[in-house]
C-alpha positions in Angstrom: -67.9 124.1 100.6 -70.0 124.3 97.6 -73.6 126.0 97.9 -75.6 123.4 95.7 -77.6 120.6 96.9 -79.4 118.1 94.9 -82.0 116.4 96.5 -85.0 114.1 96.0 -87.8 116.3 96.4 -89.9 118.4 94.0 -89.1 121.8 93.5 -92.3 123.0 95.2 -91.1 120.9 98.4 -87.6 122.5 98.1 -88.9 125.6 98.0 -91.1 125.0 101.0 -88.2 123.2 103.3 -86.0 126.4 102.3 -88.5 129.0 103.2 -89.3 127.2 106.4 -85.9 127.6 107.5 -84.9 130.9 106.2 -82.5 129.8 103.9 -82.4 131.8 100.9 -82.1 130.6 97.5 -79.9 132.0 94.5 -81.1 129.5 91.8 -83.3 126.5 91.7 -84.2 123.7 89.1 -85.6 120.5 88.3 -83.4 118.0 87.3 -83.9 115.8 84.5 -82.6 112.8 86.3 -85.3 113.3 88.9 -85.4 115.7 92.0 -84.2 119.3 92.3 -81.0 121.1 92.1 -80.7 124.1 94.4 -78.2 126.7 95.1 -78.2 128.6 98.5 -77.0 131.9 99.0 -74.5 131.0 101.6 -72.7 127.7 102.8 -74.3 128.3 106.2 -77.8 127.9 104.6 -76.5 125.0 102.4 -75.4 123.1 105.9 -78.7 123.8 107.4 -80.5 122.4 104.2 -78.1 119.4 104.1 -79.0 118.6 107.7 -82.9 119.3 107.0 -82.9 116.9 103.9 -80.9 114.5 105.6 -81.2 110.9 103.5 -82.8 113.1 100.2 -79.6 114.6 99.5 -78.5 113.1 96.2 -74.6 112.4 96.6 -73.7 110.9 93.1 -73.8 112.7 89.5 -77.3 114.0 88.4 -78.4 114.7 84.9 -79.5 118.4 84.7 -81.9 120.0 82.1 -80.1 122.3 79.6 -81.0 125.9 80.1 -80.8 126.7 76.2 -80.9 124.7 73.2 -78.3 125.8 70.8 -79.3 126.4 67.2 -76.5 125.4 64.6 
């Protein structure tokens, strides 16, 4: 099972929801296609948050924001 969730929520909403449930975040980023990508520390926390977010979980592909622009 993956530790990654893509959700239809702002980064602030995602942080608050994870904090409320004691789910520790490894990485978080705003998605270019809308929503937030969150990587949790373990699969138990991921499953807890998957249930908590319910219908806000994005099931299909998403567009991520590039971390760096490479110079050529």
